[in-house]
Structure formats: structure tokens, C-alpha cells
N, C-alpha and C positions, 0 to 999 in steps of 0.2 A: 472720503477718497474724493479727490477734486479734478483739475480736467486732465492732469498726468497722472500714470503710477509707473512705477519700477517695471523693467524689463528684462536687461541683460545689462553685463562690463565687456567691453571688448581689449583688447590690447595687453592681457595676460596670458604667460607661457608658463612660465614656472616659478617658484618660492626657495625659499633657504631652507629646504629639506630635501632630503637623499631624495632621487628616484630610484624606482622598482623596475627591474627588467624581467621579462619573461619572455618563452619563445611557445607559441602556437601553431600546430604543425610545422610549414614553410613560412611562417611571418614572424618577426618579434616586436612586439609590443613596448613602449615603456612607458612607466603610468608616474608622473608628475603629481605636484600639489599647488593649488592656486588658493591660497587663503586658508577658505573654510568647505573647499572642495577639490574633487582631484579631476584630471585629465587626461586619457590616453590617447597615446601617438603611434599610428605605423611607423617604424622606421624606417622601413624601403621608402617613405616621401614624406615623413613628418607631416601626413595626413592627421589632421583632430579626427579621432573614433567615437570618441564618446565623454560625455562631462558627467560628473556625479552630480549626485544633489547635494545640497547644502547644509553642512552641519552647523551645531549651534554656536563651535569654537574653531582656534586655528587647529588646523592639522600639524601636529608635530612629529608624527613619522609613519611611513609606509611600507607594506609588504603586499607583495600580491601571490597568486596560484592557480593558474587558470583562469576561469571563470569567478573566482574570487578575489577580492581587494580588500584588504584590511587596514583602516588607517584608525590613528590613536589621537586623540583627542581631549585634552584636557586629561582628566583621570580615567576615563573612560576609552573602550575601543569599539568602532564600527564596523560591522561585516558585510561587506556589497557581493551579489552574487550580480555582476554584472553592472546594471546602473541601480540595484534595487536593495535595500539594507533589508537583510534576513536573520540579523543579529544584532545585539549591542553586551560586550563583556566590561562590568563593571564591578572590579574588586579590590583595585589600587586604589589607595589613601593618598598618594600623589600624585604629579604629573606625570605619565609616558614618555619617557624620551626616546625607546629603542623597539624596534618590533625585528623579530628574526624567523623567517621561515625555516622549519626544520622538520622537515621529512611530511608528517601529516602532522604536525603540530606548527604552534604558534607560542614563540617566547617574547615575552614582553617585558622590558625592565623601567623601572620608574625613578625616581631621584633619591628615592631613600632607600635604593638598595634591595629592593624586594623585585625577586625574579619569577612570574607565572606563568605554567604552562596551559597553553588551550588547544584543545583538538577539535578541527573544524569539520569533523567525519560526524555528521547527524547534528548541526548547528543546532537546529530549534529544539533538541532531546537535551542537550548538554550547554546549558548556559552558563554553567562554571568550570572553574579550570581544574584541572586534575593533578597539577602538583604545586608546590610553592617553594621557592627557597630563599632563605634571608642571607644575604651577603654580609660583611663583617662590615660594624660603625663606621669606622675609619678609612673606608673604601668607597669613593664614588665613581661609580661606573661610568666612562664616555662611549665606549664602543663595546661593541659584541659579536664574534663572528665564529663559525663553524670551520675547525681544521677538517679537511678534505680525508675521509677514511678514520678518521676518530670516530668510534661509534659512542653516542651519546653525550659528546664531550664538547663543550664551547670554551672559547677565549675571551674572558673578559678583561678589557685595558679601563683603568681607572684615570682621575686625575690625579693624586698623589703618585706616580710612575711607574706601580706597578701592576703587574699582568696575574692573572689568576685562569687555572684551569681549572672546571668543574666536570664531574659528570651528573648529568641532570636526572640520568634514571636513579641513582643512588642518592642524590642530592649529600652529595660529597666533596668538599674541595682536594683534588690531588696535588694541584703543585701550583707554587707561587713565583713568579719569576719577578726579582727584584727589581729592574726595568734602568733607566739612566738617568735617573735625577731630574726627569720631565716630564710633564704632564704627556698623555698618551691619547692621542686626537682621533687615528685613524687606524684601523689593521685588515690584512686583507689574506688570504692562503692565498699560495702559488700553485703553478701546475706541478710543481717538483715535492712529494711528500715531506711533511714535518717540517717546510720551510713556510714560514710566514713574513709581512713586510710590516713593519711597525710605523707610522710616521708620528712626531712627537711636537711638541710645542715650540722646540727650539731650533725646529728647521730641519732636523737629521730625520734620516731615514735609518730604520736598522733591517736587514735583512737576516732574520735570526731562524736556526735551528730549534723547533720546541721539544724536540726528543733528546736533545744532548745537552738543550740550554747553552748553545755557542752560538758566536756572531759569525754570521758569511761574511757578510760585507757592509760599509756604512754609507751613505751618501749624505752631502750636506746639502742645503738649497743655498744659491749665492743669494738669493734674495731674502732679507729677512721676513720675517712671517712664520705661521704656523705650517705644518704639513697637513691638509683638511681632507686630501682625498688620495687612494690609491687602488691601482688596478694593474694586473700582469697579462702582457697577451698570450691569447694558448693557440696562435696560428705556426707555433713552430720558432718564429724569431723572440732571441732572449731579452723583452724588452718590459720595462716597470716604468709604469706613467705616475707622475707625481703631481697634485694639486697643491696651490699656498692660497693662504690670505691675500695674493698681493693679484690673483688674478692670471699667473703664469704657470704653466704645464710643462715639465722638464719630462724628457724620455732618456731612460738610462737603461746603459747595455749593461746586462747582467754577467755575459763571458768577457768581455774586456772592465767591466768594472768601472766604468766611466761614464760619462754625462754623453749621450749621443747629438741631443738635439733640443731646442727650447723654443717653444711658442709664447713668445715674450707679450703678445698683446690677444691672446686667446677669448678675456674675458675683461671688462671695465670693474669687476667686483670678486670678492673671495668665491673659489672653486668648491661647489658644495659637493658635487659626485664626479668619479669618473668610472667607464665601464670600457673593456674590451670585448667585442661581441666575439660568439664562441667561432675559433678556426675563421676568424676572418681580420684583415689587417684594418679594423675598421674603430676608433676610438669614439665613445661618447663623453660629452663633459656638459656642464649643467652648474647656473652660477646664481647668484643672487642678483645678478644684473636684469634678469628675466628673458634668460636666453638659455637654447639649448643647440649644442653644436654637435655636428659630426666630422671627424678627421680620418682621412684616409694616407696607410703611409704604400704610397705606390712609387715616388719617385727614386731616381738614382742614388742620390744623396741619400736616401733615408728619413728624409724629413717630411713630417706628415703635411698634408695641405688640406683647407678646409672642403669638406664633399657636400653638406647641405647645414642650414640650419631654419630654426625659427626665434625670431626675437620681437620683443616689443620696446619700450620707453624703458630705460635703466633710472630715468630720475623722473617726477612729476612735468607733463604736458602744459605749455605756457597758451597757446592759440589754437582754437580748434574751427575747423569749416564745412560745411557738409560739399560734396561736388558731385557730379555726375548724377542730376536728378535725385539726390538722398541716398544714391546705392554705396557711395565710399566719403570718406571723413578724412581731410588734411588736418595733420596734429606737429606742431614744432613744438619740441620739449627742452628740459634745463640740460639734458644729453648732448646737445647740441644734434639732433637727430632728427630729420622733416621727414615724418611717414605720411604712410597711404594707407588707412585700414578699411576695409571692406567691411560691411555690415552684413551681409549677404553669407560670404564665404570667406572663415578665416584664412586660409591658403591662400587669397590673393592680397594680403597685406603685407608690405613692403617697405622699407625704407629706398629715398631716394635717395641716388647716385652722387656724392659730391667729389666725382673723380677717382682716382688711382690711387686714393688716401695710401691704403697698406704698400703700394710698392714705394710711395714716397717716404713714407714713414721708414720702411727697411731702409730704401737708400740713403736717408738724412741720419740715420740710428735713432728714430727721432718716437713718441709716442702717437698713436694715430689721433687721440682726442685733441694733441696738440695742433694739429693740421687744420682739424675740421672746422668748419665756419662756428662763429660764436652763435649761442642759443638767441633763435627767433623770437623780438618782440612784437612783432606785427607784418603779416602777409594781408594778398588779395589775388583772388583769381579771376579768371574770365574764358567760362567753357567752350564759348564762339569761337573761338581761335586755338583750339586744340591741337588742329592738324594740320596750322599752318606754320604757327612759327610760336618761341617761350609764351606761356599763359599764365604765368605764374612768378610775381615779385615779391621779397624778402625784405625786411629792416630786419638786422642784426645787432646787438647787444654793444652797444661802445663803438660801433664800425661806423666809418664813414661813407660807406657805398652802400648801394643794393643790391642785391642778385635776381636773375630770374632764372626760371625754372620751365625744363618741357616736360608736361606731365604724361604726354603719348609715350616717351620713350623713358619715362622716370629718373633725369640725370638733370643735372643742373647746365644752366645756357652757358652760351661762351659768352656774352656781351655783359659786363660789369657796370652799372650807373653809377656814375660819379657826380652829383648834383656839385655845383658851385666850387670847381676845382681851387680857384684862386684860394677860398678861405673855409678848408674843408671840417666840417663839423658832424657829429654822427646823424644819420638819418632815423625817424622818429617816427614817421607816418608815412604809407603809401596807398594809394588806389590807380585802379586800371579803369578806364571809361568804357563804357556801354559796349561800343563795339571791339574792345578788344585790342586795339591799334597803338594806344599811348597808355604810357604810364605816369603817374603823378607822386614826385616825393617833396616831402617837407622834412627839413633837417632841426636839430635843436639851435642854431645860429637864426631861426627865423625864415630859412630861404626857401620856397618852392619851386620846383623845376619840372616841367614836363620833358620825357623822352618818347621816342619811336623804339615801342618793343620788338620789332624785326629787324632794324639795323643797329639799336641801342645808341643813336646820334641823339642829343638833346635839341627840343623842338621850340624851345623858349622859357623864359622864366616869368614868376609870377612878381612883380615888382609894386609896391605903392609908390607912388610919385613923391612923396613928400618924403619917403625914409629911402633906404638901402637895399631892403628885404621885405618882406612879405609882412614879415610878423616882428614885433619889438622883443618877444621871446621864443621858445621853445613851439614848434608847430605841434599840436596835439593830435592832428587828424586834419585828413583831405578826404574831399568826396565827388563826385562827377555826376552829374543827371541822365536821363537815358537820350538824350538828344547830342548831346557834347555842346551844349550851350551855355551850360553855368558851371561853375567850378566853385565849391565852399573848403573855405579852409577855416579853422579856430585855433588861435593861439594860447599858450599859457594862462596869460595875465586874463582873459575874457572878452577878446574881441572876435567878432567872427565875422569873416569877409566872403561876399558872394561876388567871384571872378567870372569875367568874359572867359569861355574857353578857349576859343582862338585870338581874341584880341589881348588876352594877357593883361588886361586894367581892371580896376576894382568899378564895381556897376554898384554896388551898396554894400552899408557894414550896420552893426550894431553891437553894443557893448551888453554884457550880461551880468555884470554886476559882480562876479565872483569868481576866483580859479576855475577855468574849465577841465576837466580830469579825460574827457573822452568823448569824441562825436560818433553818432553812426546816421546815416540817411536813406531811405526810402524812395527809391525813384519811380515807385507806381504810385504813391499819394503826395510826394514832394516834400516831405516831411523833416525837419532834423532833430535829431535828439542830444540832447547836450545832457552832459553828466557833469555837475560841478562839485565843488570840496565842501559843499554845504549840505549834502546827500541830497539836492533834489535832483530829480528829472524833467528838464524844459523840454519842449517840443515847440517847434518855428517852422511858421510857413516861409520858405525862403524865396517866397515871389511876392508875398503881400508884407515881408518883413515884419511880423509882429507874431509873439508867443501867442499857442493856441491851445497847450496844454501845461499842466504843472502836476508833475506826481511825486509824493512825498510818502515815505511807510518805512524806508530804510533806516538801519540803528547803527550801521557802521560803513566802511567805506565800499562804494559800488564797485563791484570787480568788472563787471561785461554786462555787455544789453544788445539784445538784436529786435528786428522788427519781424514780423510774420511774413510770408510770401505774398498776401494780400495786402498789408498794410495795417490792418485790422488791431493786431496785438502787439503789445511792446513787453519783450521779456526782457527783466533785469535780476541779477546775484549780488547780494552784498557779502560780508567777512563774517554778518553777523549769525551766516546759516540761512539766509531764507533766499528764496526763490519767487518772484512777485509775476504775476500776469497783468497788465496794464489794458483794458479796453479804450481804446485810442475814439473810437466814435462817443461812446458814452461818458467819456473821459471819467473812469473808475477804476478800482481795482477787481479783478474778477477771480483771482484766486490768489492763495499764498499759500506754499509748502515751507516747511523748513526739515535740514537733511544736519545728523551731525558733525560732518566734516564741511567746511564752508566752499562754494562753489567758486572755480578760479576762472571760468570760461564757459561759455553758449553758444551752442549753434542748434537753429532750427530749420526741419528740414525744409526743402520745398514744398512738398505735399502736408506739411504742417500734420504730420501723424508721429514723429520720433523726435525727440529732443534730447541732444548731445551733451555732457555735462564733463569739465574735468573738475580735481578738487586738492584740495591742500596736504601733500604728502602724498598722494595715490597716484600711482606709474599708468593706470589707464583709463578709458574712455568710458563713461557711464549712458547707457541710453535709458531712456525713459518713453511708454508710450503716451499717445493721448487715446484716454480712456471715455470720453462721453459719449462714444459710440458702442461701445466692446464692455461696458462693465456698469457696476449699479453706481448711479452717479445724481446725486439729490441736486438739480441744477440751481433750486433757488439758493441753498447756503452756499455754494462757492461763488455763483454770482454775486453776492453781497460783497465777497471779498473779505468780510471780518472774522471768517475762522481760519487759522492759521494748521495745516495739518501737518504731523510729523511723520515723516519718511523715512526710513533705512535707505541706505544705498543699494542700487542693483548687485546680484551675486553673478556670477559668471553662467548658470543654468537660467533658461527663461522660464521652467516651469517647476511647481511642486515633482521633486522626481529626478528625472535625468532627462539628458537629451544626448541625439549622434549629430553628427556634423554642425558643428559650430553652433553649440545653442546654450542659452543662460537662464537663469532664474528670477522671477523677481520675490522680494520677500516683505513687500507690504500685506499688514494685515488686513484683510480686505472681510471688515464685519457686515452681514448683511441681515438684516432683521428679516426671522422666518415665520412665514404664514402657509398655513396648513392650506388656506383656502385661494392662494394664489398662484399661478404658475411662476417658477423661476424665470419663463419668458418677460414675464410681466414687468420685471424690474428694470429691463432694456429701454423702457419707453421714454420718450421724449417730449415734455409739456408740449401742447397744440398739435402737436403731428401724429400723425396714424403712422401704423407700421402694415407694410403688405407680409405676403404669406410665401412669397417669391416663388409658389410654386407655377408652373406652366399655365399659360394662359386656357390651353384647351380644355386643363382639370375642371377648374371651376366654370368656364362656360358651358361646359357638356352638363352641366347639372342644370343650366335654366332651359337649355332646348331638348333635353332627355326624352321629352315624348316624340317630338320630331325626329330623332334619332332614331327611336323604336322603329317607329312607323316605316323610315326609309328601309330598315333592317328587314324589317317584314316582305316588302314590298323587293326587295334585290334579294329574296331568299331564294336559295336554289332548288329548282322544279323536283328533280330526284334527290332526297338523302342521300349523304355518305351510307356506303356500307359497312358494315363491322366486319371488321377481320374474324378470321374464325377463332383463333388463338393469340392474346395479344404476348407479346414479349416479356419474358419474366421481369425485367428492368424497369417495366415501364408500371407507375404509382397508379394505386386505384383512386375512384374519385368518390370521397365521403356523399352520406345523403343531407341535405339539410336536415339540420335539428331543432330549427325554430330560437336558437339561443341568439343574443347580442355578440356579437364578436368583436366591438371596438368600442373604446372608449372616447369621449369628446377630444381629448388631449391628443388622441390619434387620428382624429376623423380624416385629417389632409393628406394621410398616409396610404387612404384608400382608395380604390378609382370610382368614379363616377356611379357605373352601373352598381358597383359593389356596397357605395354607400345610398343611394337610392333603395336597396333592397334593405337594408339595414332600416331605414328610418318606416320603410312598409312595414317592416315586422311586427311595429310599435301600435300599428293601427287599431282602434277599437271597432265592433262592429256597432251601426246605429242603433240596434233595438234593445241595447242594453239599457238597465237602470241605471239613472244616475247614482243611485244610493250604494250601487255594489260596484262602483269606479274604484272608490279610495284606496282601497285595498289590494289592486291589481297591480300585477311588477309593471305594465304598459304605462298604466296611469304614473306611475312614480317615474318611469323613465322620461316620461313626458316633462313632468315637472322637473327635474333636471337637468334638461336639455334647454328649457328656460332659462334657468337659473347659468347655464352656462351661456348662452347667447348673452345674456345681461352683463356678464361678468366681463366677456371677452369684448364686447363692443363699447363698455366702462372704459375700459384700458385701451380702445382701440389696436387691438392686436389681429392680425393675420384679417384685414379688413375687409379686403374684396372677398377673399374666400366665406369668410362667417355670411358677408351679403347672400351670396348664393345656394350657399344652406337654408339660411332664413327662410329664403323664397322657396325653395322643395320643403320646407318641414312645413310651412303654415299650407303650401297646397295639398298636402297628404295631410294635416291633423287639424287643419283651420275649422272644421264641422265641429269637433270634438272640443277644442279652445272654446267656440263659440255658447256650448250648450253646458257647461261645467263654469262654476262660480270663480274657483279657486283658481281655476286656469285662466280665468279672463283678467283677474287683478295681475299676474305676472305678466300675461300679454300686455296689459296697459304700462306696466310700468316699463317693458323692453320698448313700447314705441315711444316714451318719455325720452329715454337715452338714445334711440336712434333718431330722432327729431333734433336732439338738441348737437347729438355729435355731426348729423349730416348738414345742420344750419353752418355749423363752424366751419366745416370742410367747404361747402359751397360759397361760404363769405372769402376764404382762402382762392378760389378757382376766380371769382370773379373780379376780385384784386389782379389776380396773373393776368386775365382777358383784358384787364380794362389798360395795365403797362404793357401789354404786348402790341394791344390797338393802337396805343400812344405812340409806341415807340416806330410802330410801321409805316405810320402815318406822317413821322417827322421826317422833315429834310436837315441832313446834314451837311 
């Protein structure tokens, strides 16, 4: 394992599997799938309540009952009680596609037409199914449901278009409905007895009486596509909601037998599930566009309105950036959305508003997507001016102007920045000055212009005197220094120029020699990193005007790079699936990891503890933790940079098991060699450093001055002892007498009080007049030998350093004479002395170096 290890993924709400709704007490909860795990939301506020553990395969079907969650993955079914897996059912030979809660049983249907019935009462004792039904060979199941009041019966729809009614207790097919010459995609029971609704692939909805096999009413979707979800209202209104593959939700009035309303822009992708809450005018919908929405029917015209929702990117993100000291992440995706994700609490994540898009789309009869801004290709932000004015500027694909955003209100700003209005070309690069007052834009035509963010007015253009623009070709990047003295720009043809920020003239320039793809500037060290098409990263000193570093190693197109906050590290990603970390000071690669899905964008938090990445065809943002201080790290191996570690993408849960309140799990296998002679805490040490015990200062200092403390206790002892009560209350425990047994182990010594530790060490004391020959077999002698071995091991690993020093002083004070008289103990004491001297010499050297540096700086005059 290298410097970073997988942590969690954020931005995932739901995937393309129907959700499961259940009611516990007065609260309603919905369980959704996210790839290989499941999440549970509280429907009252759509707050994330629980995240399930990661399974080995993607979940294909869900069912829930009280504290139990049933998830079908591959050919198996995992049973969870809250977030802990209690059973794994495996009897299917084909992939399980459907799960149905049936009283105290679960019905599972696979692709080959096998139906198994499982009992979840006494799950641990009954891992096998209680019944098995084999469907007809020419019958491919596509949906299953239980008609109300039909005892032990289920209705199964097929791809061939027919419906079958089965008695699962007798394992007998009772009746087969011929169908409507179209594949059945969904079916649901209605509040009226014997009536069900069936959705077909041709877009028709058939409300059918299964008792008499008669059609009640038929509806037809106006938009082409499959009817993927159905739900009946149970609050007294005769409504039927249907969802299609086009993302449109239709509301049908069953009394008037006509269409009542249409939610045209309900979702951007196919509707997966619909559910009317019991006795409430609220409809919940989920879609493959990574969103859950709740609609309420409380308007005068009967049309539903959006009540609450949770959503993430419906297309892969293109650019990301940490914001608010690492607490949030700004993300721009191919779905034309600009989002703010919270790393701490998922409920705070939201999409930045682009104005009244829905009202304008409804008025103009256009899709919301057509009115949204085009995908963001580059953006920059400045936290210093968040409370004053717009502090984010974005460049959009094939767009001739840039837009500003105000993150304090999460809305788009009122100003639109239009560089070079006489000859407009798409804006390709942007940067905000360190003061947050100015935005610099670069266009595809080589034009660079500076704008005031508060007023949106142009404050000058950067034009090279012999030319009519700043660069001959497209501007691939712009940057500003920390004092508004210099502005750096790079052209596509490989020319990099340093401009006077206020004067707008060229101070210096140089040619890279090949095409420049991207530049990143670090304001702390004044270094400019340039990515070229020859897969080489070059670092330039913009003041000295020379190349200072050159990094090679990527085998495919470099997608993104960023500096660490202190400017000592440079991180780069490539389409070859690698993420490489370069040490700028040492001029070498210090770590490299490889992921199965290539990284498209990355950002390192200001504290350098979390790295955020986006990947090809992945809609979420993935977080990896810095593990050098928290896990088992072989510093020498990853510092060489030769070993490339293969790492899987993080999952949505942050630990093995599950989490509540928005947490996710790392998937990387951390294999640590087991050694019984070494405590697990030893593997966390860093070479050349010592680790303190983090105990209170009084605890280990009291060991040194314990004799003085005892003298003071005797001196301050009260003259008259406290009187014993005649009869102690029954609830007070009695104090046991001393038994003379050792009550602690060396690894637990730091958990004892100073007086208790002193007593334990004194209990090992050997009487002086005993013979040396008789000491070898005594338990006290063995314990003293083990304690010396423990001290040698702890000091060699430099663990709990200050506490061990105090314990050794007390130990030698009590048992020093015994060690002096016994040859075997003398050998162990000499070994302890050698290791102690060696370790202390290294620590003393570090202290002296630090002291010299502090003295030099304190005496210097700047």
C-alpha cells in the first residue's frame, strides 16, 4: 500500500434497480441500490440513514421487511439485519432477477424460470428454500406480484406477453392469461379487489380484472417507449401513475378514464420505480439518472408538484475542485449540472441553480436540458470573496462567454463575461486572481482578457505587440500569482508567456518545443507545471525562466494534474489508469497506483489528507485517504516509486461492514504480515521518528516523582481517620483484598494509574537474601525477564516513548539490585542500554538540529 488508500464514493443516490418501501412505526423508509451496496433513506426528509456493506457483485433485486433487507446479487441472495449480513441463500443456478415479499417468505425468480420460496424466520437454522417451482420452458418471467386477498397466489408476467396465476403452496399453475401480443414489463395490484394494472413494452397500460379475465380500461402512452413502472393511489383519489423509458410520468384518472396530467421532465432517464404512499397524496419515483423524487398532489388543478428530491450527476463529471477548506467539492459534469458535494454530510450536497429553468421550459415548451448551460470544461474559484460577490467563474463547451456563480447563495451570477465581442470565439481557460477581484479568460482564438468580478466590466486585454492577440492559437491555460504581479498563459503551439498583471504587456516568454495540453501554477513555490502531448510533465520557474524539473512515466494521455497545498508534491493522472505522485524537491516519483477505470480529473484537499478523483463512465466522485499516518505503510518501497500498486475503486461504504449517516467503505485489500512478537501498533511507526503515547502528562510524570507524592500524602493525612458507618448500604460493592497476583500485561500498562503501576512492579520484588540458584524458576524472575524484553522491543520500535522512559526509571529503581546480582538479567539490561543509547542519540541529534535552526532564525534580521 502506498501513500493513499481507497476511502469512499460520494454522489451516488440510486441505480437502475426498483426500490423497496417499508413502514416502521410512524416513519417510512425506502431502500435503494447503489451498485454493489444498498442505502436506506428516511422518506420524511430523504435523509440517508444507513449504508449497507459491499457485496461481491452488483445487486439485481431488492426486498425489505422491518429490520431485514434482502439483496439478490448474481445467483445468490444476501440477507441483512439492518447492516449486518446474517445469511446467504444460494440455490439458484442462474441470475436472480426478482424478489417478492410474501408474508413471512421471500420469493426469488431467476432468468431460467426457477422460483424458490425462502422463509426468513429462523434464518440461521434454515439456509435452504422450503419450496421450488419450475416455470414453463417457453415462459420467460419479467415481473411478479401478489394480488390482494388471493391466498398463496402470485401473478407472473412474461416476455412472451402472457400472464400466469400460480398457487405457490400447491405448486400449481391455476390459470394463464393470453396477454396483448406485447412483452409485459410491469404489473401492480390495485386497491379494488381482483383488478390489476399491466404495463407492456408497446406503451399500453391494461387495467384488467383477473377474476373474470376481462379488460376494464386501456391507456396508451403518447410518448414512445416501454411502460416500466406503475402505482395506484390509495388516498381516495382514483389515480394511476405510470412511468416510461422516456422519463415521463403520466397520471391517469380511473373514474374519467382519461389522462389527468403529465410530468414531462420528471427524470432524465428511464423510470425505474413508482410508489404511492399509503393514504397520502405523495408519489415517489426513481430513475436511472441517479435521482429520487417525491411529488405531492395538492394543487387546485390536480397536477403534482415536486416536494423533495435527492440527486447526483446523471453523467460522468469532467472537473472537480475542493472548496471550503476541504469540506466541499465543486463538480461539473457532462449532464450540464454544476454541483456542490459535501464530504462530511451527504444531505448538504446540492446542484447550483441556473435560474428558473423549469418555469422557462414549461413556458417555451422546451426540455429543461435544452435551456441549461453547456457542460463546464474549466472553472476556478476564490473563497476569499464568497461573502462579497460572485467567486466562481466557469467556461463551457463551445460557448463564447463565461459565467460567474455565487456560492454563498448557490446560484448563477447576474454578470456574463464576454471576451473580445468583436471577434467572439469559445472560452477555453479561466483563472481568478488571489485577491478574488479579477477573472482572466482565454479563448480559442488566442485572446486573453481581464474582468472585474464585482461589476463584470472588462479591465484590459493582454495583447502581444507584434500580434493582434496574446497567442497565435488556442489558449490552453491562464494563471495568476499570489501578489497580482504576474499573469502566466500558455498557447496550444507550445509558447508560454509571462505578463505584467496590471500593465498587460509581455515580460518574458519561452517555447516548450511541443504542443501544450494543460498548465497548473502553484502560487506558493512559483512553479508552473505544463503537460505536453509527448506525455512529459515539465516544471518551470516563471521568475528564473528555466525548466527546473522533468517528469516522465505515463504511457497514455495525461488527463489532469494538481499541486499539493505546500507545493512539494505534484499529482498526475493518465488514461493508462495510473495515478503518479512526484516529489518536486527530490525530483522523483514517490508513489504510483493503478486503477481499472482511468481517472479523468483529480483534486487534493488543502490539508493533503483526501484526494478526490473522477473516472471514465462513473457518475460519482471517489475519495481516497492519505494512509501514511493511519495504516501499514512501507515508506521505503513507495518512496522509490518503482512499485505500482493495483487498487480497486472505493465503494459507497467507508469500512468493512456498514455505516450510518453518509459513510462508505474502502475496498482495497490491506495484507499485513502477522508477527506474534510485535504488537499491531508497531506497524504504524515511521522511520527516524518516535511515537508518543498521547497519555496525560501527569500520568507519566507522576511515576518519576511518586516517592515525593507519597511523602506529601502522609504529611497531609488527616489527624483523625474517617469513621466507618455502622451499616453500609446494600448497593455499595465490597473491596476485595490483595491477592498478590499480577493484574496487568505490559501492553495494558499505560491504562493503569501511577500508583497501581507502582504496586504491580513492587509485587515482583525479590527478597535480597535468597540464593541466586533458586531464582531461575520463580514466577517473579520470569516476569522481570519478560518486562526487560518488552522494554527492548518497545524502545527499538520507538513506541509510547515518553511513557516507557518513565516506566523504565521506576522499574530500575525497584529491581536494579536484582538485575545487578543476576548474570542473565545483566545481559538483557546491557542490550536495553545499547538500544536506549542508540535511539536517544538519534533523537538528541534531531533536537540539536531544530535548536540550531530556531537560533539561526531568531537571530536573523529580515
